C-alpha positions as CSV (number, residue, x, y, z in Angstrom):
1,M,-51.6,-44.2,-39.6
2,I,-53.6,-44.6,-36.4
3,D,-50.8,-42.9,-34.5
4,R,-50.8,-39.9,-36.8
5,V,-54.6,-39.6,-36.9
6,A,-54.8,-39.7,-33.1
7,T,-52.0,-37.2,-32.8
8,Q,-53.7,-34.8,-35.2
9,V,-57.1,-35.1,-33.5
10,L,-55.6,-34.2,-30.1
11,Y,-53.6,-31.4,-31.8
12,A,-56.7,-30.1,-33.5
13,V,-58.8,-30.0,-30.3
14,T,-56.1,-28.0,-28.5
15,G,-55.6,-25.8,-31.6
16,I,-59.3,-24.9,-31.8
17,V,-59.4,-23.7,-28.2
18,L,-56.1,-21.8,-28.6
19,A,-57.2,-20.2,-31.9
20,R,-60.3,-18.8,-30.1
21,E,-58.4,-17.6,-27.1
22,L,-55.3,-16.1,-28.6
23,S,-54.7,-13.2,-30.9
24,T,-53.3,-13.2,-34.5
25,E,-50.1,-11.7,-33.1
26,D,-49.7,-14.4,-30.5
27,F,-49.6,-17.0,-33.3
28,A,-47.3,-14.8,-35.4
29,L,-44.7,-14.5,-32.5
30,V,-44.5,-18.3,-32.1
31,G,-44.7,-18.8,-35.9
32,A,-41.6,-16.6,-36.2
33,L,-39.7,-18.8,-33.7
34,L,-40.8,-22.0,-35.4
35,I,-38.9,-20.9,-38.5
36,F,-35.6,-20.9,-36.6
37,Q,-36.6,-24.1,-34.7
38,A,-37.2,-26.0,-37.9
39,F,-33.6,-25.4,-39.1
40,A,-32.1,-26.1,-35.7
41,S,-34.0,-29.4,-35.4
42,L,-32.7,-30.3,-38.8
43,L,-29.1,-29.7,-37.8
44,V,-29.6,-31.7,-34.6
45,D,-30.7,-34.8,-36.5
46,S,-28.2,-34.2,-39.4
47,G,-29.9,-36.8,-41.5
48,F,-28.7,-39.7,-39.4
49,A,-32.2,-40.8,-38.5
50,Y,-32.8,-41.5,-42.3
51,A,-29.5,-43.3,-42.5
52,L,-30.2,-45.5,-39.5
53,I,-33.5,-46.6,-41.1
54,Q,-32.0,-47.1,-44.5
55,R,-29.2,-49.4,-43.0
56,K,-30.3,-53.0,-42.6
57,R,-28.7,-53.8,-39.3
58,P,-27.5,-50.8,-37.2
59,T,-25.5,-51.8,-34.1
60,K,-25.9,-50.6,-30.5
61,L,-22.7,-48.6,-31.0
62,D,-24.3,-46.9,-34.1
63,Y,-27.4,-45.9,-32.1
64,S,-25.3,-44.7,-29.2
65,T,-23.0,-42.6,-31.3
66,V,-25.9,-40.9,-33.1
67,L,-27.6,-40.2,-29.8
68,W,-24.5,-38.5,-28.3
69,F,-24.1,-36.5,-31.5
70,N,-27.7,-35.4,-31.4
71,M,-27.4,-34.2,-27.8
72,A,-24.1,-32.4,-28.3
73,V,-25.4,-30.5,-31.4
74,A,-28.7,-29.6,-29.7
75,T,-26.9,-28.2,-26.7
76,L,-24.5,-26.1,-28.9
77,L,-27.4,-24.8,-31.0
78,Y,-29.4,-23.8,-28.0
79,V,-26.5,-21.7,-26.7
80,V,-26.1,-20.0,-30.1
81,L,-29.8,-19.3,-30.3
82,Y,-30.0,-18.0,-26.8
83,L,-27.2,-15.5,-27.5
84,S,-28.8,-14.6,-30.9
85,A,-32.3,-13.9,-29.5
86,P,-32.0,-10.0,-30.0
87,L,-31.0,-10.6,-33.6
88,I,-34.0,-12.8,-34.1
89,A,-36.2,-10.0,-32.8
90,D,-34.6,-7.6,-35.2
91,C,-35.6,-9.9,-38.1
92,F,-39.3,-9.4,-37.3
93,Q,-39.7,-5.7,-37.1
94,G,-37.7,-5.4,-33.8
95,D,-40.4,-7.1,-31.7
96,T,-38.6,-7.5,-28.3
97,R,-41.2,-9.9,-27.1
98,L,-39.4,-12.5,-29.1
99,I,-36.3,-12.4,-26.9
100,P,-37.6,-14.1,-23.8
101,L,-40.0,-16.3,-25.8
102,S,-37.2,-17.7,-27.9
103,R,-34.9,-18.4,-25.0
104,V,-37.5,-20.6,-23.4
105,M,-38.9,-22.1,-26.6
106,F,-35.6,-23.4,-27.9
107,L,-35.1,-25.6,-24.8
108,S,-37.3,-28.0,-26.7
109,L,-34.4,-28.7,-29.1
110,I,-32.5,-30.5,-26.3
111,L,-35.7,-32.4,-25.1
112,N,-36.5,-33.5,-28.7
113,A,-32.9,-34.6,-29.3
114,A,-33.2,-37.0,-26.5
115,A,-36.1,-38.8,-28.2
116,I,-34.7,-39.1,-31.8
117,V,-32.9,-42.4,-31.4
118,Q,-35.5,-44.0,-29.2
119,T,-38.1,-43.2,-31.7
120,N,-35.9,-44.3,-34.6
121,R,-35.3,-47.7,-33.0
122,L,-39.0,-48.4,-32.6
123,M,-39.7,-47.2,-36.2
124,K,-36.9,-49.4,-37.5
125,A,-38.6,-52.4,-35.9
126,M,-41.9,-51.1,-37.2
127,D,-43.2,-51.1,-33.6
128,V,-45.0,-47.8,-33.4
129,R,-47.3,-48.5,-30.4
130,L,-45.1,-46.9,-27.8
131,V,-44.4,-43.9,-30.2
132,A,-48.1,-43.4,-30.5
133,V,-48.6,-43.5,-26.7
134,S,-45.8,-41.0,-26.1
135,N,-47.1,-38.6,-28.8
136,S,-50.7,-38.8,-27.5
137,L,-49.8,-38.4,-23.9
138,G,-47.5,-35.5,-24.7
139,L,-50.2,-33.8,-26.7
140,V,-52.9,-34.3,-24.0
141,L,-50.7,-32.8,-21.2
142,G,-49.3,-30.1,-23.5
143,G,-52.8,-29.2,-24.6
144,V,-54.0,-28.9,-21.0
145,V,-51.0,-26.6,-20.1
146,G,-51.5,-24.5,-23.2
147,I,-55.3,-24.1,-22.7
148,V,-55.0,-23.2,-19.0
149,L,-52.3,-20.6,-19.7
150,A,-54.3,-19.2,-22.7
151,V,-57.5,-18.8,-20.7
152,N,-55.6,-17.0,-18.0
153,G,-54.2,-14.4,-20.3
154,F,-50.6,-15.6,-20.9
155,G,-50.8,-15.0,-24.7
156,A,-47.9,-16.5,-26.7
157,W,-46.4,-18.1,-23.6
158,A,-49.3,-20.6,-23.7
159,L,-48.0,-21.9,-27.1
160,V,-44.4,-21.9,-25.8
161,W,-45.1,-24.0,-22.7
162,Q,-47.4,-26.3,-24.7
163,T,-44.4,-27.1,-26.9
164,L,-42.0,-27.7,-24.0
165,T,-44.5,-29.9,-22.2
166,L,-45.1,-32.0,-25.3
167,A,-41.3,-32.5,-25.8
168,S,-40.7,-33.3,-22.2
169,V,-43.5,-35.9,-21.8
170,K,-42.6,-37.6,-25.1
171,S,-38.9,-38.0,-24.1
172,I,-39.8,-39.2,-20.5
173,V,-42.2,-41.8,-21.8
174,L,-39.8,-43.2,-24.3
175,W,-36.9,-43.4,-21.9
176,T,-38.9,-44.9,-19.0
177,S,-40.8,-47.4,-21.1
178,T,-38.0,-49.0,-23.1
179,R,-35.1,-51.1,-21.9
180,W,-32.5,-49.8,-24.4
181,R,-29.8,-47.6,-22.9
182,P,-26.9,-46.1,-24.9
183,L,-23.3,-47.2,-24.5
184,I,-21.0,-44.6,-22.9
185,R,-19.0,-44.6,-26.1
186,F,-18.7,-42.5,-29.2
187,S,-17.4,-43.9,-32.5
188,W,-16.2,-41.6,-35.2
189,K,-15.9,-44.7,-37.4
190,S,-19.6,-45.4,-36.9
191,L,-20.5,-41.7,-37.6
192,R,-18.5,-41.7,-40.8
193,A,-20.2,-44.9,-42.0
194,Y,-23.6,-43.1,-41.9
195,F,-22.2,-39.8,-43.1
196,G,-22.7,-40.5,-46.8
197,I,-26.4,-41.1,-46.9
198,G,-26.9,-38.9,-43.8
199,S,-25.2,-35.9,-45.2
200,K,-27.1,-36.1,-48.5
201,M,-30.5,-36.5,-46.7
202,M,-29.6,-33.6,-44.3
203,F,-28.7,-31.3,-47.3
204,T,-32.0,-32.4,-49.0
205,S,-34.0,-31.8,-45.8
206,F,-32.2,-28.4,-45.3
207,L,-33.2,-27.2,-48.7
208,N,-36.8,-28.5,-48.2
209,T,-37.0,-26.9,-44.8
210,L,-35.6,-23.6,-46.2
211,F,-38.3,-23.3,-48.8
212,L,-41.1,-24.5,-46.4
213,N,-40.2,-21.7,-43.9
214,I,-38.8,-18.9,-46.0
215,Y,-42.3,-17.7,-46.8
216,G,-43.1,-17.1,-43.2
217,F,-39.9,-15.2,-42.8
218,F,-40.6,-13.0,-45.8
219,I,-44.2,-12.4,-44.7
220,G,-43.2,-11.4,-41.2
221,H,-40.2,-9.3,-42.3
222,F,-41.6,-7.5,-45.3
223,V,-45.4,-7.5,-44.9
224,S,-46.7,-7.5,-41.3
225,M,-46.9,-9.7,-38.2
226,S,-50.7,-9.7,-38.6
227,S,-50.3,-11.3,-42.1
228,L,-47.8,-13.7,-40.6
229,G,-50.4,-14.7,-38.1
230,Y,-53.0,-15.5,-40.8
231,Y,-50.4,-17.4,-42.8
232,T,-49.2,-19.3,-39.7
233,Q,-52.7,-20.4,-38.9
234,S,-53.4,-21.6,-42.4
235,D,-50.1,-23.3,-42.6
236,K,-50.5,-25.1,-39.3
237,W,-54.0,-26.5,-40.2
238,S,-53.0,-27.5,-43.7
239,K,-49.9,-29.3,-42.4
240,M,-52.0,-31.4,-40.1
241,G,-53.2,-33.5,-43.0
242,I,-50.1,-33.2,-45.2
243,S,-47.5,-34.0,-42.6
244,S,-49.6,-36.9,-41.2
245,I,-49.7,-38.7,-44.6
246,S,-46.1,-37.8,-45.4
247,Q,-44.8,-39.1,-42.0
248,V,-46.7,-42.4,-42.5
249,L,-44.9,-42.8,-45.8
250,T,-41.5,-41.9,-44.4
251,S,-41.7,-43.6,-41.1
252,S,-43.8,-46.7,-41.8
253,F,-43.0,-47.6,-45.4
254,L,-39.2,-46.9,-45.7
255,P,-38.1,-49.8,-43.5
256,A,-40.3,-52.2,-45.5
257,L,-39.0,-50.8,-48.8
258,S,-35.4,-51.0,-47.5
259,A,-35.9,-54.7,-46.6
260,V,-36.7,-55.6,-50.2
261,Q,-34.2,-53.4,-51.9
262,D,-32.4,-56.4,-53.3
263,S,-35.5,-58.0,-54.8
264,P,-36.7,-55.9,-57.8
265,E,-40.0,-57.8,-58.3
266,R,-41.0,-57.5,-54.6
267,F,-39.9,-53.8,-54.6
268,R,-42.0,-53.0,-57.6
269,A,-45.0,-54.7,-56.1
270,M,-44.6,-52.8,-52.8
271,V,-44.2,-49.5,-54.7
272,S,-47.5,-50.2,-56.5
273,K,-49.3,-51.0,-53.3
274,I,-48.0,-47.9,-51.6
275,N,-49.0,-45.7,-54.6
276,R,-52.6,-47.0,-54.4
277,F,-52.7,-46.7,-50.6
278,T,-51.4,-43.1,-50.8
279,S,-53.8,-42.1,-53.5
280,Y,-56.7,-43.8,-51.6
281,L,-56.0,-41.5,-48.6
282,L,-54.5,-38.4,-50.1
283,F,-56.9,-37.3,-52.8
284,P,-60.2,-37.5,-50.8
285,A,-58.4,-36.0,-47.7
286,M,-56.8,-33.0,-49.4
287,L,-59.4,-32.2,-52.0
288,G,-62.3,-32.9,-49.5
289,L,-60.7,-30.5,-47.0
290,M,-60.4,-27.8,-49.7
291,A,-64.1,-28.1,-50.4
292,M,-65.1,-28.0,-46.7
293,A,-62.6,-25.2,-45.8
294,K,-65.1,-22.4,-45.2
295,P,-67.6,-24.4,-43.1
296,I,-64.6,-25.9,-41.1
297,F,-63.2,-22.5,-40.2
298,H,-66.6,-21.0,-39.5
299,T,-67.6,-23.9,-37.3
300,L,-64.4,-24.0,-35.3
301,F,-63.3,-20.4,-35.1
302,G,-66.2,-18.2,-36.3
303,E,-65.2,-15.5,-38.8
304,K,-62.0,-14.5,-36.9
305,W,-59.6,-16.3,-39.2
306,D,-61.4,-15.7,-42.6
307,P,-58.3,-14.3,-44.3
308,S,-56.6,-17.7,-43.6
309,I,-59.2,-19.8,-45.5
310,Y,-58.0,-19.2,-49.1
311,L,-54.4,-19.6,-48.0
312,F,-55.4,-22.9,-46.3
313,Q,-56.9,-24.2,-49.6
314,L,-53.9,-23.2,-51.7
315,L,-51.6,-24.9,-49.2
316,L,-53.7,-28.1,-49.2
317,L,-53.5,-28.2,-53.0
318,R,-49.8,-27.7,-52.9
319,G,-49.5,-30.4,-50.2
320,V,-50.8,-33.0,-52.6
321,F,-47.7,-32.6,-54.7
322,V,-45.5,-32.3,-51.6
323,V,-46.6,-35.7,-50.4
324,F,-46.0,-37.3,-53.8
325,N,-42.5,-35.7,-53.8
326,S,-41.9,-37.3,-50.4
327,L,-43.2,-40.6,-51.7
328,Y,-40.8,-40.6,-54.7
329,S,-37.8,-39.7,-52.5
330,N,-38.6,-42.7,-50.3
331,Y,-38.4,-45.0,-53.3
332,L,-35.0,-43.5,-54.3
333,L,-33.7,-43.6,-50.7
334,A,-34.6,-47.2,-50.2
335,L,-32.5,-48.1,-53.2
336,G,-29.6,-45.9,-52.0
337,H,-29.9,-43.1,-54.7
338,G,-29.0,-40.3,-52.3
339,G,-27.4,-38.2,-55.0
340,A,-30.5,-38.2,-57.1
341,I,-32.6,-37.1,-54.1
342,V,-30.2,-34.2,-53.6
343,R,-30.4,-33.1,-57.2
344,L,-34.1,-33.3,-57.2
345,E,-34.3,-31.2,-54.1
346,V,-32.0,-28.6,-55.6
347,L,-34.3,-28.5,-58.7
348,R,-37.4,-28.1,-56.5
349,D,-35.8,-25.3,-54.6
350,V,-34.5,-23.5,-57.7
351,A,-38.1,-23.6,-59.1
352,A,-39.4,-22.3,-55.7
353,L,-36.8,-19.5,-55.7
354,I,-37.7,-18.4,-59.2
355,A,-41.4,-18.4,-58.3
356,L,-40.5,-16.4,-55.1
357,A,-38.6,-13.8,-57.2
358,V,-41.4,-13.4,-59.7
359,T,-44.1,-13.0,-57.0
360,F,-42.1,-11.0,-54.5
361,P,-43.0,-7.5,-55.8
362,Y,-46.7,-8.3,-55.3
363,M,-46.4,-9.9,-51.8
364,T,-47.3,-6.7,-49.9
365,L,-50.4,-6.0,-51.8
366,T,-53.7,-5.8,-49.9
367,L,-57.3,-5.2,-50.7
368,P,-60.0,-3.6,-48.4
369,D,-61.6,-7.0,-47.9
370,D,-58.5,-9.1,-48.3
371,P,-55.4,-8.3,-46.1
372,V,-53.4,-11.3,-47.5
373,Y,-54.0,-10.7,-51.2
374,G,-50.3,-10.5,-51.9
375,V,-49.6,-13.6,-49.8
376,R,-52.1,-15.5,-52.1
377,I,-50.1,-14.4,-55.1
378,L,-47.0,-15.7,-53.4
379,L,-48.6,-19.1,-52.8
380,Y,-49.9,-19.4,-56.4
381,G,-46.2,-19.1,-57.5
382,Q,-45.2,-21.8,-55.1
383,L,-47.9,-24.1,-56.2
384,A,-46.8,-23.8,-59.8
385,A,-43.2,-24.5,-58.8
386,T,-44.2,-27.6,-56.8
387,V,-46.2,-29.1,-59.6
388,L,-43.3,-28.7,-62.0
389,A,-40.8,-30.2,-59.6
390,C,-43.2,-33.1,-58.8
391,A,-43.5,-34.0,-62.5
392,V,-39.7,-34.1,-62.9
393,S,-39.3,-36.2,-59.7
394,L,-41.8,-38.7,-61.1
395,V,-39.8,-39.0,-64.4
396,V,-36.6,-39.5,-62.5
397,T,-38.2,-42.1,-60.1
398,V,-39.6,-44.0,-63.1
399,R,-36.1,-44.2,-64.7
400,L,-34.2,-45.2,-61.5
401,T,-36.7,-47.8,-60.2
402,S,-37.5,-49.3,-63.7
403,I,-41.2,-49.0,-63.0
404,G,-43.3,-47.8,-65.9
405,L,-44.9,-44.4,-65.8
406,M,-48.3,-45.8,-66.8
407,R,-48.1,-48.1,-63.7
408,F,-47.9,-45.0,-61.5
409,V,-50.8,-43.4,-63.3
410,R,-53.0,-46.5,-63.1
411,D,-52.4,-46.9,-59.4
412,M,-53.4,-43.3,-58.7
413,M,-56.1,-42.4,-61.3
414,P,-59.1,-44.4,-59.9
415,Y,-59.0,-42.5,-56.5
416,F,-58.3,-39.2,-58.1
417,M,-61.3,-39.5,-60.5
418,Q,-63.6,-40.6,-57.7
419,T,-62.7,-37.6,-55.7
420,V,-63.0,-35.1,-58.6
421,L,-66.6,-36.4,-59.2
422,I,-67.6,-36.4,-55.5
423,V,-66.4,-32.8,-54.7
424,P,-69.1,-31.0,-56.8
425,V,-71.8,-33.2,-55.2
426,M,-70.5,-32.1,-51.8
427,L,-70.7,-28.4,-52.8
428,V,-74.3,-28.8,-54.0
429,A,-75.3,-30.7,-50.9
430,A,-73.9,-27.9,-48.7
431,M,-76.6,-25.6,-50.1
432,I,-79.1,-27.3,-47.8
433,S,-78.4,-24.9,-45.0
434,E,-76.8,-21.5,-44.2
435,L,-75.4,-22.8,-40.9
436,A,-71.7,-23.7,-41.1
437,W,-71.9,-26.8,-38.9
438,I,-74.8,-28.3,-40.9
439,K,-72.9,-27.6,-44.1
440,L,-69.9,-29.4,-42.7
441,V,-71.9,-32.4,-41.5
442,V,-73.7,-32.8,-44.7
443,M,-70.6,-32.5,-46.9
444,L,-68.7,-35.0,-44.8
445,A,-71.6,-37.5,-44.8
446,V,-71.9,-37.2,-48.6
447,A,-68.2,-37.6,-49.2
448,L,-67.8,-40.6,-46.9
449,T,-70.9,-42.4,-48.3
450,L,-70.0,-41.8,-52.0
451,Y,-66.2,-42.6,-51.6
452,L,-66.5,-45.6,-49.3
453,G,-69.5,-46.9,-51.2
454,G,-67.9,-46.4,-54.6
455,N,-64.7,-48.3,-53.6
456,Y,-66.9,-51.0,-52.2
457,V,-68.9,-51.3,-55.4
458,F,-65.7,-51.4,-57.5
459,R,-64.1,-53.9,-55.1
460,S,-61.1,-51.7,-54.2
461,K,-58.4,-54.1,-52.9
462,I,-56.8,-51.3,-50.9
463,Q,-60.0,-50.5,-49.1
464,Q,-60.6,-54.1,-48.4
465,E,-57.1,-54.4,-46.8
466,V,-57.5,-51.3,-44.8
467,F,-60.8,-52.5,-43.3
468,A,-59.4,-56.0,-42.8
469,Y,-56.4,-54.5,-40.9
470,L,-58.6,-52.2,-38.7
471,T,-60.9,-55.2,-37.8
472,G,-58.1,-57.6,-37.2
473,R,-59.2,-59.9,-40.0
474,N,-55.8,-59.8,-41.7
475,K,-54.1,-61.9,-39.0
C-alpha cells in the first residue's frame, strides 16, 4: 500500500507538470501507443507471473525458465511492432508522428520484461521494500527527464523518454540489488507445469486488457485525436487510484490467500478481512475523488482539461466495480478456479461488447460546450456493463468459496454508508469559497475528519489495525 501510494504521488507530481506543458495531441499520440503496449506487455508475461505466485514453492529452474521466456517474447514482439509502425499510424488517422515515437517507445517492452521475475520473486516472499525503492527511483528520474524535455519543447517525446527511463531504472535497481541470478537453462517441462493456470490467466487478462483499451482505439480512430487526448487524461488520472488499490489486492494479498488455500476456516476469515480493508479504502477514495473532481482539475491544470472532468468521474465510479471484480478473481485464483475466472471474464467482455454496440452510434456526438458528449454516452454504457458483470462475479464467488452473500455485504456496507453520508457534507462545505484550491482543501479536511472520526467512534477494527501497522504497534 505504501509502495503504491508513494508511486502514485510521484507519478502525479510529474503528471501535473506535463499536463500543463504538453498539448492534448501530445497525450493522444502516446495514449495511442499505450494501447498496443498494453497488449504486448500481456503477451510478454503470458500469465506466468500469476502462476508463479499461485504455486506454493516455485524452483530456481521455474523462475529461470519464465525469465528467458519473457525476454524472448519481448524481443520478438518489439521486432514485430517496429515493422508494424506505419500500420499503427494508419489506425489513428494516418498520423505519421506515431512511427518514430512507437519504435522508441516499444523498447520499454524488453526493459520491463527483464524486471518481471525479479519483482515476482520479491512479491512471492511478500518483501516489497526493494520493489518500492525501484519504482520510486524510476519515477523520480523518469519524471525529471520528462519534465526537462517537455519544458524544452520536445512534445510527445517527453512522455516516451519518461517511460523508457522508468523501465530502465527499475530493472537496473532490481538486478543490482538482489543476489538472485537465473540459471542458464530453459525447461519446457517447467513451462508446461505452469501453462494450465498461466494460460487461463493470460486469456482472462487479454480479454480484460482488450476491453480496457478498445475505447481509446475507437475514440482515436472514429472520433478525433483531440477527444482521445481528453479521454487519455481522464483515464490516466482515474487509474491512479483504481490500479493502486487493485495492485495491492493482486500483489500483496494473493500470496497470503494461496498459503491458506487448504484451510477453509482461515481462508474465509482472510477473505472477510480483505473485504473490509478494501471497502475501508475504496469507497472513500473513489467517491471522494468524484466529489472533488472539479476543484482537483482546476487547482492542478486550470480549465485546460475541463472536458476530461466528467469522464474522470464516470471512470472512477466504474473503477469501484473493476476493483471488486479483481478482488473476486483473486479469491477464485487462490483456490485454483482458473476456469471460472475465464468464464467470468468472457461474461464481462460480452456485456461490454453489447454496451459498446448500443452506444457506438452516439460516440461521435458533440455539443458546443461539450466536445466529448458522445464519449460520455460510451462510458455510461460501460458502467452499466461493469455493474452487471460484478454482480454475477459476486454470485459465482459466493458459490465457489462457500462464503455467504450476507457476509460480503456486512463487510462492505459500513464503509459504503459512511461515505454516502459524508459526500453531501463535502459538497456543501465547498460552497465556502469560489477558489478551487480552497474548495479542495475544505472538502478534503471535512472528508478526513468525518471518516476517520466516524470509524474511531464506531471502533473500526480495520482502522485500528491500519494505524497500528503504520505506527509499528502491531509488532
